[in-house]
NUSESE-658922 format. One record per residue: residue in one letter; x, y, z of N, C-alpha, C in turn; chain; residue number from 1. Coordinates in steps of 0.2 Angstrom, whole numbers, plus 5000, padded with zeros to 4 digits. Layout:
N
 code n_px n_py n_pz ca_px ca_py ca_pz c_px c_py c_pz unit pos
    A    X    Y    Z     X     Y     Z    X    Y    Z    A NUM
...
END
This chain:
77
 code n_px n_py n_pz ca_px ca_py ca_pz c_px c_py c_pz unit pos
    M 5302 4708 5057  5295  4709  5058 5292 4703 5063    A   1
    G 5288 4705 5067  5285  4701  5072 5279 4696 5069    A   2
    G 5278 4691 5072  5272  4687  5070 5266 4687 5075    A   3
    Y 5261 4684 5073  5255  4684  5077 5255 4678 5082    A   4
    R 5252 4678 5087  5252  4673  5092 5245 4674 5096    A   5
    V 5243 4669 5099  5237  4669  5104 5240 4671 5110    A   6
    E 5238 4676 5113  5241  4678  5120 5236 4677 5125    A   7
    A 5230 4677 5124  5225  4676  5129 5218 4676 5126    A   8
    M 5213 4673 5130  5206  4673  5128 5202 4677 5133    A   9
    V 5198 4681 5131  5194  4686  5135 5187 4685 5134    A  10
    S 5183 4686 5139  5175  4686  5139 5173 4693 5139    A  11
    V 5167 4694 5136  5164  4700  5136 5158 4700 5141    A  12
    D 5157 4705 5146  5152  4704  5151 5146 4708 5148    A  13
    E 5140 4708 5152  5134  4710  5150 5134 4718 5148    A  14
    R 5139 4721 5151  5140  4728  5149 5144 4730 5143    A  15
    G 5147 4724 5140  5151  4725  5134 5159 4726 5136    A  16
    Q 5160 4725 5142  5167  4726  5144 5171 4719 5144    A  17
    M 5178 4720 5143  5182  4714  5143 5188 4716 5148    A  18
    V 5191 4711 5151  5196  4711  5155 5202 4708 5152    A  19
    M 5208 4712 5151  5214  4709  5149 5218 4706 5154    A  20
    P 5220 4700 5154  5223  4697  5160 5229 4701 5162    A  21
    K 5230 4701 5169  5236  4705  5171 5243 4703 5169    A  22
    E 5244 4697 5168  5250  4695  5165 5252 4698 5158    A  23
    L 5246 4698 5154  5247  4701  5147 5248 4709 5148    A  24
    R 5244 4712 5152  5245  4719  5153 5252 4721 5155    A  25
    D 5255 4717 5160  5262  4718  5162 5267 4717 5156    A  26
    K 5266 4712 5153  5270  4710  5147 5270 4716 5142    A  27
    I 5264 4718 5140  5264  4724  5135 5265 4731 5138    A  28
    G 5265 4731 5145  5266  4738  5148 5260 4742 5148    A  29
    I 5254 4739 5148  5247  4743  5148 5246 4744 5155    A  30
    K 5244 4751 5157  5242  4753  5163 5235 4756 5163    A  31
    A 5232 4756 5169  5225  4760  5169 5226 4767 5166    A  32
    G 5221 4768 5162  5221  4775  5159 5224 4775 5152    A  33
    D 5228 4770 5150  5231  4770  5144 5226 4770 5138    A  34
    K 5227 4772 5133  5222  4772  5127 5225 4767 5122    A  35
    L 5220 4764 5119  5222  4759  5113 5218 4761 5107    A  36
    V 5221 4760 5101  5217  4760  5095 5215 4753 5093    A  37
    V 5208 4753 5091  5205  4747  5089 5205 4747 5081    A  38
    L 5208 4742 5078  5208  4741  5071 5204 4735 5069    A  39
    S 5200 4736 5064  5195  4730  5062 5197 4728 5055    A  40
    W 5196 4721 5054  5196  4719  5047 5189 4716 5045    A  41
    Q 5188 4716 5039  5181  4713  5037 5183 4707 5032    A  42
    S 5178 4703 5032  5178  4697  5028 5171 4696 5025    A  43
    E 5170 4696 5019  5163  4696  5016 5158 4700 5019    A  44
    G 5160 4706 5020  5156  4712  5023 5155 4712 5031    A  45
    D 5158 4707 5034  5157  4706  5041 5164 4707 5045    A  46
    V 5164 4711 5050  5170  4712  5054 5171 4705 5057    A  47
    C 5177 4703 5056  5179  4696  5058 5185 4696 5063    A  48
    C 5189 4702 5063  5195  4702  5067 5196 4709 5070    A  49
    I 5199 4710 5076  5201  4716  5078 5208 4716 5081    A  50
    S 5211 4721 5081  5218  4722  5084 5218 4728 5089    A  51
    L 5222 4727 5094  5223  4733  5099 5230 4735 5098    A  52
    I 5231 4742 5097  5238  4745  5097 5238 4750 5101    A  53
    K 5244 4751 5105  5245  4757  5110 5244 4763 5105    A  54
    T 5241 4768 5108  5240  4774  5104 5246 4777 5102    A  55
    D 5251 4778 5107  5257  4781  5105 5261 4778 5100    A  56
    Y 5261 4771 5100  5264  4767  5094 5260 4769 5088    A  57
    F 5254 4768 5088  5250  4770  5082 5251 4776 5079    A  58
    L 5251 4782 5083  5252  4788  5081 5259 4789 5078    A  59
    S 5264 4786 5081  5271  4786  5078 5271 4783 5071    A  60
    I 5268 4777 5070  5268  4774  5064 5264 4779 5059    A  61
    M 5259 4782 5061  5255  4787  5056 5260 4793 5054    A  62
    K 5263 4795 5059  5268  4801  5058 5273 4799 5053    A  63
    D 5276 4793 5054  5282  4791  5050 5279 4790 5043    A  64
    R 5273 4787 5042  5270  4786  5035 5267 4792 5032    A  65
    L 5264 4796 5036  5260  4801  5033 5264 4808 5033    A  66
    G 5269 4809 5038  5273  4815  5038 5276 4817 5032    A  67
    P 5280 4812 5028  5283  4814  5022 5278 4816 5017    A  68
    M 5272 4812 5017  5267  4813  5012 5264 4820 5013    A  69
    M 5263 4822 5019  5260  4829  5021 5264 4834 5019    A  70
    G 5271 4833 5020  5276  4838  5018 5276 4839 5010    A  71
    E 5275 4834 5006  5275  4834  4999 5269 4838 4997    A  72
    L 5263 4837 5000  5257  4840  4999 5257 4848 5000    A  73
    T 5260 4850 5006  5261  4857  5008 5266 4861 5004    A  74
    T 5271 4857 5001  5276  4861  4997 5275 4860 4990    A  75
    G 5271 4855 4988  5269  4855  4981 5275 4851 4977    A  76
    K 5279 4847 4981  5284  4843  4977 5282 4836 4977    A  77
END
């Protein structure tokens, strides 16, 4: 299982946009037009953290986790 590390710091411009450094995009394999899922965590009622996950990877995780459960619900087992 992987750990967490600081990869980059980004700024938010007046339009609310952020730029991910090219070196990081290349390392992760993110290209123009790719979609990312944004997950957030709350602490004491405030959002304190966000994570970005490639949509294909996120959907694969959900299918692996929810697929068997959905099968059980539809078959009644």
